[in-house]
Backbone as a ProteinNet text record, in pm:
[ID]
protein_1_A
[PRIMARY]
MTENLSTPRPARSVAVLGTGTMGFPMARNLAGAGLEVRAWNRTRAKAEPLAAHGVRVTDTPAEAVDGADVVLTILHDGPATLDAMRQAAPGLRPGTVWAQSTTAGLSGLDDLAAFARESGLVFVDAPVLGTKQPAESGQLVVLAAGPEPVRTVLAPVFDGIGSRTVWVGDSGEQGAASRLKLVANSWVLTVTNGTAEALALAEGLGVDPRAFLDAVAGGSLDMGYLRTKAEMLLSGHLEASFATRTAEKDARLIVEAGQRAGVRLDVAAAGAERFRRATEKGHGDQDMAASYFASFDG
[TERTIARY]
2704	2799.5	2875.1	2894	2967.5	3117.6	3188.5	3332.3	3407.8	3340.9	3405.3	3432.6	3567.5	3603.2	3662.6	3586.4	3637.7	3737.5	3848.1	3954.8	3981.3	4028.6	4055.5	4162.3	4142	4241.4	4252.2	4362.2	4378.9	4269.1	4221.4	4117.2	4166.3	4078.5	4111.7	4026.8	3920.7	3833.4	3793.7	3776.6	3742.5	3647	3543.1	3459.6	3493	3517	3550	3429.6	3371.8	3259.1	3309	3309.3	3362.1	3491.6	3494.7	3616.8	3647	3652.4	3692.3	3846.5	3887	4031.7	4113.1	4057.9	4128.3	4092.2	3960.5	3913.4	3962.1	3968.8	4011.4	4148.5	4257.5	4385	4391	4316.6	4313.4	4262.2	4153.2	4097.6	4198.2	4261.2	4360.6	4477.2	4524.2	4639.1	4601.8	4480.7	4437.3	4432.7	4385.2	4385.6	4534.5	4617.6	4761.9	4831	4775.6	4829.1	4778.3	4691.8	4646.6	4510	4441.9	4310	4201.1	4097.2	3979.1	3904.4	3893.6	3837.2	3709.2	3602.3	3482.2	3463.9	3423.5	3415	3282.1	3231.8	3107.5	3130.5	3074.7	3078.8	2945.6	2901.2	2769.2	2754.6	2869	2873.9	2966.4	2900	2973.2	3086	3069.9	3175.6	3308.6	3301.3	3432.6	3506.4	3427.1	3487	3523.1	3468.4	3486.2	3635	3724.1	3860	3928	3871.7	3932.6	3924.7	3827.5	3815.6	3942.5	4016.6	4144.9	4253.1	4227.3	4321.1	4277	4173.9	4125.6	4022.7	3968.5	3863.1	3726.5	3638.4	3500.1	3415.4	3364.5	3286.1	3144.2	3068.4	2929.5	2832.1	2711.7	2603.9	2550.6	2562.2	2498.5	2600.1	2586.6	2672.1	2645.3	2517.4	2485.9	2561.9	2576.4	2654.9	2799.7	2852	2991.7	3024.5	2945.1	2974.4	2937.2	2862.9	2816.6	2931.7	2951.5	3058.1	3195.7	3207.6	3346.2	3387.5	3513.2	3563.5	3570.7	3601.9	3616.9	3537.6	3470.3	3409.5	3489.9	3542.1	3614.5	3531.7	3492.8	3420.4	3513.5	3511.8	3591.8	3516.6	3412.4	3319.3	3332.4	3246.9	3268.8	3251.8	3145.3	3118	3034.4	2995.8	2920.5	2782.4	2705.6	2576.6	2580.1	2679.4	2693.6	2737.1	2821.2	2864.4	2749.6	2668.3	2552.3	2454	2433.7	2338.3	2398.1	2523.9	2583.5	2570.7	2594.4	2589	2438.8	2347.1	2212.3	2168.3	2219.8	2199.8	2268.7	2380.4	2458.2	2395.5	2306.5	2251	2213	2144.4	2100.9	2217.9	2335.9	2449.8	2541.2	2515.9	2603.2	2568.5	2665.9	2639.4	2695	2633.4	2687.2	2827.3	2910.4	3050	3146.1	3088.1	3173.1	3247.9	3374.3	3459.5	3435	3405.8	3381.1	3494.6	3579.5	3685.5	3632.6	3604.1	3539.8	3648.2	3681.1	3789.1	3746.9	3619.6	3566.1	3592.4	3628.1	3640.9	3497	3438.9	3297.4	3274.4	3374.4	3353.3	3299.3	3284.4	3244.6	3093.9	3010.5	2868.3	2834.3	2911.5	2887.8	2934.4	3043.7	3096.7	2993.6	2923.9	2822.2	2714.7	2666.5	2564.9	2609.7	2735.8	2787.5	2807.9	2860.7	2876.4	2745.5	2639	2506	2454.9	2480.1	2439.2	2520.4	2647.1	2725.2	2671.9	2631.1	2568.3	2440	2358.9	2231.4	2250.1	2350	2374.4	2470.6	2520	2609.7	2749.1	2795	2923.2	3036.8	3158.1	3269.6	3320.6	3301.2	3325.2	3471.3	3544.3	3678.8	3689.6	3727.6	3744.8	3886.4	3889.7	4015.6	4039	4043.3	4075.1	4220.7	4252.2	4390.6	4452	4585.5	4656.1	4724.1	4702.1	4764.8	4661.7	4705.2	4616.6	4639	4615.8	4610.5	4737.6	4852.9	4979.3	5012.8	5004.5	5025.4	4927.5	4805.8	4703.7	4744.4	4790.1	4830.2	4953.4	5043.2	5168.5	5155	5036.9	5022.5	5097.8	5112.9	5193.7	5108.9	4981.7	4899.1	4940.8	4908.4	4923	4778.6	4758.4	4626.1	4620.7	4524.7	4497	4383.5	4396.3	4296.3	4266.8	4135.2	4090.2	3983.7	4006.3	3909	3956.9	3876.1	3911.2	4036.1	4111.9	4242.4	4240.6	4142	4142.4	4137.2	4073	4056.1	4181.8	4287	4413.3	4469.1	4451.3	4496.5	4414.4	4286.5	4196.3	4238.4	4261.5	4282.9	4421.3	4517.4	4662.1	4685.2	4632.8	4663.8	4592.9	4481.2	4409.1	4484.7	4521.4	4591.2	4734.4	4798	4929	4924.3	4802.2	4787.3	4767.2	4719.3	4693.1	4791.8	4865.4	4945.6	5090.3	5169.4	5305.9	5318.8	5223	5214.8	5080.9	5050.4	4919	4946.4	4879	4898.9	4770.2	4771.9	4654.3	4653.2	4539.9	4528.2	4417.5	4351.5	4246.8	4188.1	4113.3	4058.2	3901.2	3848.7	3708.9	3685.5	3633.2	3600.5	3499.9	3404.1	3290.4	3338.6	3446.5	3491.5	3564.6	3601.7	3649.7	3788.4	3872.8	4007.9	4088.6	4068.3	4136.9	4083.1	3952.9	3892.4	3927.8	3939.7	3982.6	4122.8	4201.4	4346.4	4351.4	4268.5	4259.6	4216.5	4119.9	4072	4183.1	4259.9	4374.4	4473.4	4509.9	4604.8	4554.2	4423.1	4374.9	4361	4344.5	4337.9	4471.5	4583.5	4715.3	4733.2	4693.7	4707.7	4629.2	4508.3	4427	4482.1	4535.9	4592.5	4713.4	4796.2	4916.1	4876.7	4778.2	4736.3	4681.4	4595.2	4536.3	4644.1	4741.2	4849.3	4934.5	4960.1	5037.4	4959.7	4832.5	4751.7	4743.6	4727.7	4719.3	4851.4	4958.2	5096.7	5117.5	5083.5	5103.1	5004.2	4885	4786.5	4834.3	4886.7	4938	5057.9	5145.7	5254.1	5207.1	5104.5	5042.4	4992.4	4918	4862.2	4963.1	5077.1	5184.9	5287	5273.3	5370.3	5504.1	5498.1	5620.9	5623.6	5743	5763.7	5745.1	5646.5	5627.3	5754.2	5835.6	5952.9	6057.1	6046	6134.3	6102.9	5969.7	5925.6	5976	5965.6	6011	6162.5	6234.4	6383.6	6415.8	6338.2	6371.7	6359.8	6263.4	6244.3	6318.2	6386.4	6444	6546.4	6530.8	6629.2	6621.5	6529.6	6515.3	6400.7	6377.4	6274	6130.6	6113.2	5984.3	5958.1	6059	6042.3	5983.7	5913.5	5859.4	5814.4	5815.8	5778.9	5643.3	5542.8	5409.6	5391.2	5456.1	5459.3	5505.8	5613.7	5677	5578.1	5516.7	5423.7	5303.5	5238.6	5120.7	5148	5266.3	5304.6	5334.4	5398.3	5432.4	5307.4	5206.5	5079.5	5023.2	5021.3	4966.9	5053	5185.6	5269.2	5272.4	5248.1	5247.8	5111.9	5008.3	4874.7	4821	4895	4849.8	4785.5	4655	4574.5	4493.6	4541.6	4472.4	4465.9	4347.8	4320.4	4386.7	4474.7	4514.4	4424	4363.9	4266.6	4177.9	4057.3	3972.4	3921.7	3903.1	3865.4	3732.3	3635.8	3502.6	3516.5	3606.8	3628.2	3697.7	3791.2	3859.5	3755.3	3664.2	3557.7	3482.1	3442.1	3368.5	3451.2	3580.5	3660.7	3678.5	3697.1	3716.7	3592.2	3474.1	3354.3	3342.4	3385.4	3381.7	3480.3	3590.1	3691.2	3631.7	3567.5	3504.6	3397.9	3318.2	3208.7	3268.1	3377.9	3443.6	3492.3	3553.7	3597.6	3487.1	3377.1	3259	3210.4	3211.9	3171.1	3262.4	3389	3489	3506.3	3430.7	3447.4	3568.9	3615	3736.4	3701.6	3734.9	3698.9	3815.2	3775.6	3878.3	3851.6	3903.8	3876	3943.7	4065.9	4142.5	4068	4031.4	3959	3827.1	3758.7	3628.9	3648.7	3753.3	3789.4	3834.8	3906.2	3955.5	3842.7	3740.4	3628.2	3554.7	3546.8	3482.2	3567.7	3697.9	3783.8	3762.9	3752.8	3731.1	3588.9	3492.3	3356	3360.3	3428.9	3431	3508.2	3613.4	3685.4	3604.1	3521.4	3430.7	3322.1	3271.4	3169.1	3223.7	3355.2	3417.2	3447.6	3410.2	3430.1	3557	3619.1	3739.9	3718.8	3596.4	3564.8	3629	3650.6	3711.7	3857.6	3915.5	4059.8	4122.8	4258.5	4322.8	4289.9	4287.6	4250.6	4344	4461.7	4544.6	4472.1	4364.3	4285.1	4209.6	4227.8	4172.7	4238.8	4349.7	4416.6	4311.6	4222.1	4130.2	4023.8	4008.8	3912.9	3965.6	4093.1	4149.2	4116	4049.5	4023.3	3880.4	3834.2	3698.2	3683.6	3560.7	3539.4	3575.4
3507.5	3526.9	3659.5	3732.1	3853.8	3828.3	3877.5	3860.6	3987.5	4098.6	4228.9	4280.3	4290.9	4341.1	4480.4	4579.9	4715.9	4741	4810.4	4834.2	4722.7	4613.2	4494.9	4525.8	4475.8	4490.9	4364.5	4342.9	4215.4	4202	4082.8	4054.4	4083.6	4136.6	4156.6	4069.3	4019.9	3932.2	3807.4	3697.9	3570.2	3488.1	3429.7	3337.5	3203.2	3109.3	2973.7	2887.1	2818.4	2729.9	2588.3	2523.7	2385.5	2387.5	2336.2	2332.1	2186.9	2098.9	1962.8	1942.6	1828.5	1796.9	1903.6	1957.6	2057.5	2198.8	2220	2355.9	2418.8	2331.1	2386.5	2449.4	2374.6	2445	2558.1	2545	2657.6	2780.5	2771.8	2890.2	2947	2856.3	2899.5	2971.3	2917	2978.1	3114.3	3124.4	3253.3	3357.6	3320.2	3422.8	3453.3	3354.6	3375.7	3468.1	3470.1	3557.7	3702	3728.6	3863	3892.9	3798.2	3822.6	3810.3	3885.3	3872.7	3746.6	3649.6	3523.3	3492.5	3454	3402.8	3263.8	3166.1	3027.8	2964.5	2877.5	2805.9	2661.4	2575.7	2431.1	2379.1	2274.6	2214.9	2172.5	2113	2081.5	2191.9	2286.2	2405.5	2371.4	2265.1	2229.8	2203.1	2153.8	2128.1	2259.4	2365.3	2489.9	2573.9	2546.7	2636.2	2660.2	2557.5	2584.9	2692.9	2725	2829	2965.1	2979.4	3107.9	3146.9	3045.6	3071.2	3129.7	3116.2	3166	3292.3	3360	3483.4	3468.8	3356.1	3334.1	3351.9	3422.9	3440.2	3321.4	3235.6	3122.4	3167.4	3131.3	3175.9	3060.5	3093.5	2988.6	2951	3043.6	3013.1	3056.6	2991.8	3039.8	3180.1	3228.1	3371.1	3463.2	3433	3521.3	3517.7	3408.5	3396.4	3481.1	3474.7	3544.3	3691.7	3734.7	3875.9	3970.3	4047.8	4147.1	4093.6	3957.9	3899.2	3932.7	3960.2	3984.9	3856.7	3746.2	3613.9	3508.9	3419.8	3304.5	3182.5	3102.3	2980.9	2861.6	2777.4	2652.3	2532	2451.1	2330.9	2221	2171.7	2073.9	1935.3	1840.6	1705.3	1679.1	1742.5	1710.4	1828.5	1814.4	1919.9	1944.5	1847.1	1870.9	1947.1	1905.4	1974.5	2121.9	2147.1	2283	2366.6	2310.7	2382.7	2413.9	2320.2	2343.8	2457.3	2457.3	2561.4	2704	2703.6	2831.8	2884.7	2796.1	2839.7	2898	2831.6	2892.9	3024.8	3041.1	3165.5	3275.9	3247.6	3342.4	3481.5	3479.9	3610.8	3704.5	3646	3730.9	3761	3701.6	3721.5	3852.4	3915.5	4033.1	4010	4064.2	4045.1	4097.3	4017.8	4055.5	3990.2	3923.2	3857.5	3744.9	3728.3	3624.6	3494.9	3390.2	3259.1	3166.3	3125.2	3024.2	2892	2809	2678	2566.5	2515.2	2420.4	2281.4	2258.9	2120.6	2037.5	1911.7	1817.6	1774.9	1841	1827.3	1740.1	1711.1	1644.2	1737.3	1689.6	1780.3	1811.3	1712	1740.3	1832.1	1805.2	1891.1	2035.8	2045.2	2182.3	2255.4	2186.1	2249.4	2315.8	2241.9	2295	2415	2412.1	2523.9	2644	2625.9	2737.7	2803.7	2717.2	2773.1	2858.7	2815.3	2899.4	3026.1	3024.2	3145.4	3242.5	3194.3	3280.3	3347.6	3262.9	3311.5	3417.6	3409.1	3495	3612.4	3617.8	3720.7	3716.9	3597.1	3582.3	3559.9	3596.2	3571.1	3430.8	3335.1	3192.4	3157.8	3102.2	3056.6	2915.9	2830.1	2689.6	2670.5	2626.7	2637.4	2510.6	2389.1	2272.7	2280.9	2206.4	2205.5	2067.7	2053.9	1933.9	1926.8	1816.2	1803.4	1752.6	1691.7	1640.1	1708.3	1644.6	1709	1781.7	1713.7	1777.7	1908.3	1898.6	2019.2	2132.4	2089.2	2190.2	2258.7	2178.1	2236.8	2326.5	2296.7	2376.5	2486.7	2498	2597.2	2577.5	2445.3	2404.4	2342.2	2365	2313.5	2377.3	2306.1	2360.1	2390.7	2517.1	2561.6	2553.6	2479.3	2480.6	2571.7	2672	2773.8	2810	2839.4	2894.4	2995.3	3115.6	3224.3	3350.5	3451.1	3572	3644.2	3699	3763.3	3859.5	3953.4	4047.4	3986.7	3865.3	3807.2	3762.1	3740.7	3694.1	3791.1	3914.5	4016.8	4001.6	3983.3	3967.6	3843.8	3734	3606.7	3583.2	3668.4	3644.6	3620	3702.8	3680.8	3556.5	3519.5	3398.8	3273.6	3264.4	3148.6	3141.5	3258.2	3256.1	3214	3238.7	3197.8	3047.4	2978.4	2835.6	2748	2809.5	2723.4	2768.6	2680.4	2712.7	2776.1	2740.7	2802.4	2785.2	2869.4	2870.5	2845.4	2751.9	2721.8	2761.4	2872.2	2917.1	2844.5	2772.9	2689.7	2734.2	2844.4	2892.4	3019.3	3088.2	3217.9	3211.5	3088	3071.6	2960.8	2992	2889.3	2788	2835.9	2753.8	2633.3	2650.6	2540.9	2428.5	2457.5	2348.5	2298.5	2384.8	2335.9	2289	2359.6	2323.8	2195.7	2178.3	2055.8	1934.6	1955.6	1845.2	1803.5	1897.7	1863.3	1790.9	1837.9	1778.6	1632.4	1603.3	1467.3	1378.7	1428.2	1351.3	1320.2	1426.9	1402.9	1303.3	1316.9	1228.3	1087.4	1067.5	933.7	860.4	937.3	880.5	851.4	945.2	925.2	805.2	788.6	673.9	540.7	545.9	423.9	376.4	475.9	437.7	387.2	445.7	402.9	260.8	231.7	96.7	0.1	36	-48.7	-85.3	11.4	-16.6	-108.8	-80.4	-161.1	-308.5	-325.7	-460.3	-533.4	-461.8	-528.1	-580.4	-497.6	-544.3	-650.6	-643.1	-753.6	-882.6	-878.3	-998.1	-1056.1	-964.5	-1010	-1085.2	-1028.9	-1094.7	-1235.1	-1243.8	-1367.7	-1474.2	-1428.2	-1523.3	-1550.5	-1485.8	-1505.1	-1433	-1325.8	-1249.8	-1129.4	-1102.4	-992.1	-867.6	-778.7	-662.3	-567.9	-571.4	-488.1	-540.6	-670.5	-730.2	-675.9	-656.3	-593.5	-448.2	-376.4	-237.3	-227.9	-321.1	-330.1	-362.8	-452.1	-495.3	-379.6	-282.3	-177.7	-51.1	-54.6	72	129.6	260.9	332	313.3	227.1	202.5	274.1	251.1	321.6	288	173.7	142.4	197.5	261.9	315	463.5	497.8	635.6	671.9	799	855.3	806.8	816.3	790.4	641.5	553.9	409.1	395.5	466.7	457.8	508.9	621.8	685.3	594.4	545.4	467.4	326.4	270.5	138.7	150.5	256.7	276	291.7	364.7	374.3	236.8	149.3	19.6	-69.2	-62.8	-141.7	-101.6	27.5	79.1	70.9	59.3	58	196.6	297	437.5	490	483.4	516.9	643	736.8	867.9	925.2	965.6	1008.3	1140.6	1129.9	1252.1	1267.8	1153.6	1144.6	1030.9	1048.6	943.4	849.7	724.5	623.6	653.7	702.1	732.5	851.7	946.4	1052	1006.4	906.1	844.3	776	710.2	643.8	752.1	855.5	963	1012.9	1044.4	1101.3	998.8	868.1	764.4	758.7	768.5	767.8	891.6	1003.2	1124.4	1113.6	1047.5	1024.6	933	828.9	732.8	801.8	888.7	962.7	1058.9	1125	1217.7	1148.5	1026.8	946	907.6	867.3	831.8	949.5	1066.6	1185.6	1215.6	1172	1197	1076.3	971	854.3	776.3	785.3	711.3	611.3	484.8	380.9	374	380.5	380.6	257.4	146	21.5	19.1	68.2	70.4	159.1	274.4	363.8	314.1	242	181.3	70.7	-11.3	-113.5	-57.1	56.9	123.6	175.4	233.9	278.6	170.4	56.2	-60	-104.9	-103.3	-138.1	-39.3	90.1	188.1	165.3	130	105.2	-13.7	-120.3	-236.2	-206	-126.7	-92	-5.6	83	164.8	78	-16.3	-106.2	-187.6	-213.8	-288.9	-204.8	-71.9	17.3	103.6	114.3	192	324.2	369.4	484.6	613.6	633.1	752.9	736.7	621.8	603.5	650.3	662.2	696.9	596.1	645.5	562.8	442.6	439.2	320.9	199.9	227.3	119.1	41.6	72.7	-9.8	-147.6	-158	-287.3	-388.4	-344.9	-434.1	-490.1	-423.7	-474.5	-599.8	-642.1	-758.4	-888.4	-869.8	-991.4	-1002.2	-1128.8	-1158.5	-1153.9	-1122.3	-1128.2	-996.8
-3591.5	-3475.7	-3494.6	-3381.1	-3383.2	-3387.8	-3492.4	-3495.9	-3504.3	-3481.7	-3490	-3351.3	-3320.4	-3189.2	-3209.1	-3167.1	-3186.1	-3072	-3105	-3011.7	-2914.4	-2971.5	-2881.2	-2782.7	-2662.5	-2556.3	-2479.9	-2416.8	-2337.2	-2233.4	-2220	-2118.7	-1982	-1895.7	-1749.8	-1662.8	-1718.5	-1630.3	-1718	-1646.6	-1713	-1620.8	-1686.5	-1618.3	-1657.8	-1561.4	-1591.9	-1549.2	-1653.3	-1626.2	-1633.4	-1514.2	-1502.4	-1429.3	-1310.1	-1227.6	-1181.5	-1280.6	-1255.3	-1261.3	-1305.8	-1310.8	-1379.1	-1486	-1565.8	-1529.2	-1512.5	-1493.3	-1359.4	-1254	-1124	-1130.1	-1180.3	-1182.2	-1287.7	-1392.8	-1489	-1426.3	-1351.2	-1282.4	-1182.2	-1105.2	-1005.2	-1075.6	-1182.1	-1252.2	-1312.7	-1363.9	-1422	-1311.8	-1193.1	-1082.1	-1045.2	-1042.9	-1013	-1110.8	-1235.8	-1343.2	-1331.1	-1235.7	-1211	-1271.8	-1331.7	-1387.5	-1278.8	-1300.9	-1215.1	-1260	-1172.3	-1212.2	-1133	-1204.1	-1139.7	-1193.8	-1110.7	-1146.5	-1097.8	-1187.2	-1152.9	-1184.9	-1095.5	-1117.2	-1075.4	-1145.8	-1114.9	-971.5	-918.5	-774.9	-713.7	-645.7	-596.2	-507	-423.3	-328.3	-392.2	-517.9	-582.1	-625.9	-638.7	-676.3	-555.6	-440.6	-318.4	-287.3	-287	-254.4	-339.7	-451.9	-536.5	-465.8	-376.5	-307.4	-235.5	-186.9	-116.3	-214.6	-343.4	-444.8	-513	-455.2	-506	-612.7	-631.1	-725.7	-667.8	-731.4	-678.2	-730.9	-640.4	-671.4	-672.6	-786	-797.8	-793.6	-768.1	-759.1	-897.2	-996.6	-1125.7	-1235.7	-1353.2	-1466.4	-1503.7	-1490.3	-1528.6	-1436.8	-1308.7	-1221.1	-1260.4	-1298.9	-1335.5	-1456.6	-1560	-1685.8	-1691.2	-1593.9	-1593.7	-1593.3	-1703.7	-1714.1	-1749.1	-1767.4	-1794.7	-1938.8	-1956.5	-2088.6	-2171.7	-2101	-2165.5	-2083.5	-2153.5	-2089.9	-2137.5	-2044.9	-2073.7	-2026.4	-2118.1	-2075.3	-2088.4	-1982	-1975	-1895.7	-1958.2	-1894.2	-1956.4	-1915.1	-1954	-2103.3	-2159.2	-2297.9	-2357.3	-2483.1	-2551.7	-2491.6	-2460.9	-2400.6	-2266.7	-2187.5	-2051.7	-2078.1	-2172.5	-2205.6	-2254.7	-2345.6	-2397.2	-2285.2	-2198.2	-2090.8	-1995.3	-1972.8	-1886.1	-1949.2	-2084.1	-2150.4	-2168.3	-2176.7	-2178	-2038.8	-1932.4	-1797.9	-1784.5	-1855.9	-1847.7	-1926.5	-2018.6	-2116.8	-2053.8	-1943.1	-1886.2	-1852.8	-1827.7	-1795	-1911.6	-2028.9	-2146.2	-2217.4	-2273.5	-2358.4	-2493.7	-2599.4	-2738	-2745.4	-2814.4	-2831	-2729.5	-2629.5	-2534.1	-2600.8	-2564.2	-2629.7	-2547.4	-2621.8	-2563.5	-2611.8	-2520.9	-2549.7	-2505.3	-2598.3	-2572	-2577.4	-2454.7	-2440.5	-2409	-2393.8	-2373.5	-2500.3	-2478.9	-2596.1	-2632.6	-2725.7	-2755.8	-2879.3	-2956.6	-3087.1	-3191.7	-3310.4	-3424.3	-3416.1	-3386.7	-3378.9	-3258.5	-3143.7	-3028.1	-3053	-3130.7	-3163.3	-3249.5	-3338.8	-3425.7	-3342.9	-3237.7	-3154.9	-3073.7	-3025.8	-2947.1	-3037	-3158.5	-3250	-3281.2	-3298.1	-3328.1	-3211.6	-3089.7	-2972.5	-2974.8	-3003.9	-3012	-3112.3	-3228.9	-3329.5	-3278.8	-3220.4	-3169.2	-3061.5	-2987.6	-2870.9	-2902.9	-3027.6	-3067.2	-3002.5	-2961.5	-2897.9	-3008.5	-2966.1	-3051.2	-3012.9	-3098.4	-3068.7	-3105.7	-3009.6	-3030.6	-2996.1	-3090.9	-3067.7	-3004.5	-2878.2	-2801.5	-2710.7	-2766.3	-2681.9	-2640.3	-2539.4	-2488.6	-2491.8	-2512.6	-2502.2	-2367.4	-2299.2	-2164.5	-2070.7	-1959.6	-1859.9	-1726.4	-1616.6	-1483.1	-1450.7	-1463.2	-1421.6	-1502.6	-1638.7	-1711.6	-1681.7	-1652.3	-1612.9	-1484.1	-1388.3	-1260.3	-1271.1	-1359.9	-1369.3	-1478.8	-1537.5	-1643.6	-1767	-1801.1	-1914.8	-2024	-2030.4	-2135.6	-2270.6	-2375.8	-2509	-2558.1	-2588.3	-2628.9	-2784.3	-2836.9	-2981.5	-3008.6	-3093.7	-3100.2	-3246.6	-3267.8	-3398.4	-3371.5	-3428.4	-3404	-3479.6	-3482.6	-3570.3	-3513	-3600.9	-3571.1	-3452.2	-3446	-3334.9	-3199	-3183.2	-3059.2	-2990.5	-3071.5	-3015.3	-2907.6	-2932.2	-2833.7	-2704	-2715.9	-2599.5	-2521.9	-2589.6	-2523	-2475.3	-2516.3	-2484	-2334.5	-2243.6	-2105.7	-2049.9	-2112.8	-2063.7	-2103.6	-2233.6	-2278.4	-2220.3	-2202.3	-2137.8	-1993	-1930.9	-1787.4	-1766.1	-1875.8	-1853.1	-1936.6	-2029.2	-2112.4	-2136.3	-2185.7	-2224.9	-2362.1	-2446.7	-2578.9	-2638.8	-2733.7	-2808.8	-2952.1	-3013.8	-3157.9	-3224.6	-3299.8	-3372.9	-3509.8	-3532	-3653.6	-3746.3	-3721.4	-3809.8	-3760	-3847.8	-3803.6	-3791.2	-3786	-3759.3	-3661.2	-3545.9	-3448.6	-3497.6	-3575.3	-3620.5	-3703.2	-3775.6	-3864.8	-3790.3	-3661.8	-3576.9	-3609.7	-3668.3	-3701.3	-3574.4	-3461.2	-3341.3	-3283.4	-3290.2	-3230.1	-3319.4	-3450.4	-3536.5	-3504	-3482.6	-3440.8	-3308.3	-3212.5	-3078.5	-3090.8	-3173.7	-3193.7	-3250.4	-3342.8	-3400	-3287.3	-3211.8	-3103.3	-2996.5	-2957.1	-2861	-2915.5	-3045.3	-3100.3	-3074.5	-3086	-3058.4	-2911.3	-2823.3	-2679.1	-2631	-2677.1	-2633.8	-2687.1	-2811.2	-2866.1	-2793.1	-2752.3	-2673.2	-2537.3	-2473.9	-2347.5	-2347.1	-2448.5	-2456.4	-2494.3	-2583.6	-2615	-2493.4	-2406.1	-2285	-2194.3	-2172.1	-2085.3	-2134.5	-2263.3	-2321.9	-2312.7	-2336.8	-2322.7	-2179.1	-2082.9	-1945.1	-1906.6	-1961.3	-1934.2	-1996.8	-2116.1	-2179	-2101.5	-2054.9	-1970.5	-1845.8	-1786.4	-1663	-1705.3	-1815.9	-1858.7	-1891.1	-1952.2	-1994.2	-1890.9	-1771.7	-1664.6	-1692.1	-1770.9	-1802.6	-1705.8	-1649.3	-1565.7	-1651.3	-1625.7	-1710	-1714.6	-1608.2	-1613.5	-1709.1	-1737	-1837.5	-1973	-2000.8	-2123.9	-2132.2	-2026.9	-2030.3	-2047.4	-1987.3	-2002.8	-2146.4	-2210.5	-2350.2	-2449.9	-2425.4	-2524.2	-2478	-2364.1	-2309.6	-2401	-2427.2	-2505.7	-2655.6	-2699.2	-2844.5	-2909.1	-3033.7	-3105.1	-3055.5	-2982.9	-2922.8	-2791	-2728.9	-2604.3	-2608.6	-2509.7	-2506.9	-2366.5	-2339	-2202.7	-2162.3	-2253.8	-2213	-2177.8	-2248	-2208.1	-2065.9	-2031.1	-1894.1	-1791.9	-1823.3	-1724.7	-1693.5	-1802.9	-1780.8	-1723.9	-1764	-1711.2	-1560.8	-1519.3	-1382.5	-1294.9	-1348	-1274	-1248.9	-1344.5	-1330.9	-1236.5	-1253.7	-1167.5	-1022.3	-995	-861.9	-798.5	-885	-837.9	-806.2	-837.1	-808.3	-938	-944.1	-1065.4	-1042.8	-963.6	-953.4	-1092.6	-1130.1	-1269.9	-1309.3	-1412.6	-1482.1	-1605	-1646.2	-1759	-1723.6	-1675.9	-1628.7	-1737.3	-1698.2	-1792	-1862.7	-1784.7	-1840.5	-1942.4	-1913.1	-2010.2	-2133.7	-2113.7	-2233.3	-2324.1	-2257.9	-2344.4	-2421.4	-2358.5	-2427.7	-2545.4	-2524.4	-2627.4	-2745.1	-2703.8	-2813.1	-2901	-2845.6	-2920	-3010.3	-2960.6	-3041.9	-3160.6	-3138.6	-3240.2	-3352.1	-3305.3	-3405	-3484.1	-3415.5	-3480.7	-3584.4	-3549.2	-3642.4	-3765.9	-3738.7	-3849.4	-3945.4	-3888.1	-3969.7	-4052.7	-3997.2	-4077.4	-4191.4	-4173.4	-4277.3	-4369.7	-4346.1	-4426	-4393.4	-4267.7	-4226.5	-4118.6	-4139.2	-4045.1	-3941.1	-3816	-3709.4	-3619.1	-3656.4	-3589.8	-3452.6	-3443.4	-3314.6	-3216.1	-3260.2	-3168.2	-3121	-3203.7	-3165	-3062.2	-3087	-2990.2	-2855.2	-2865.1	-2744.6	-2664.4	-2734.4	-2659.7	-2583.5	-2643.3	-2578.3	-2457.1	-2467	-2350.3	-2236.3	-2266.8	-2164.5	-2100.7	-2183.1	-2130.9	-2029.5	-2075.3	-1983.9	-1852.9	-1859.9	-1740.2	-1650.8	-1709.3	-1631.5	-1565.1	-1641.1	-1587.2	-1470.8	-1466.7	-1359.3	-1241.2	-1247.4	-1131.2	-1140	-1263.6	-1272.9	-1351	-1363.8	-1439.2	-1395	-1262	-1207.4	-1193.2	-1225.3	-1214.7	-1350.3	-1353.4	-1475.5	-1589.7	-1710.1	-1823.9	-1846.7	-1779	-1785.9	-1728	-1652	-1592.3	-1700.8	-1833.7	-1936.1	-1928.9	-1859.6	-1828.5	-1774.8	-1690.5	-1623.5	-1719.3	-1838.9	-1938.2	-1999.4	-1981.4	-2040.8	-1965.9	-1852.4	-1769.3	-1736.7	-1737.2	-1701.5	-1549.7	-1498.9	-1357.4	-1294.1
[MASK]
++++++++++++++++++++++++++++++++++++++++++++++++++++++++++++++++++++++++++++++++++++++++++++++++++++++++++++++++++++++++++++++++++++++++++++++++++++++++++++++++++++++++++++++++++++++++++++++++++++++++++++++++++++++++++++++++++++++++++++++++++++++++++++++++++++++++++++++++++++++++++++++++++++++++++

């Protein structure tokens, strides 16, 4: 992998591959920050509205990355990212900085890093903390690992999508940022499933769920995320900030990472199964709080 950046300068152009729940607002915010942005999405219609924000929407990944200072990938998983980058290969040039923000897991990251080495790219492990609303407001937290010179190049990109950048290592291949992201996501998914199960139990026992929320209000058991996810369920407004099917994918990546490290993650494994059942019941595209529905038969 190429890690030598001669005369590094801040990026002026960026290619965004993947314009879903996260990638769409990220691309829009990058254009708003004054960068030249080209975007590609597997379903072009989902990317088309970005044209109104000054983003050039392309037909292929190769068109998007051609001449870009930085390539930012934010797709569903590792295999989808690797496929997009292979399609992008004709437009990539050695030394291009690749900020890889997909939650790909450790085995997925290994495959992506290998592609970067083969292609002579500067690989930066750069997952983000935050869901739809922080992405829309440019308030994501970027977790990043990559060679020191690349920080100057990436500063306008990460500043355009996030409120802060936390550098946790100088090698993207070692996956320090992705490891931290998996730990953070393990907590997020645990809290979500815990909230869903508590409200499901309240339903089953004939307890007013708001009585539960009142009982913990202001104490050490209270927290903002509990309130947010509980309100989604109580209101029935489950527009996805983090989709159930994506939560299942991440939960399984967390379990896999634990297995690689010799750590048994029983709660994460059970959580993945809850997300799977909720998806099977037709809630895969709703917010992951819909794991609530996995508590009931029928």
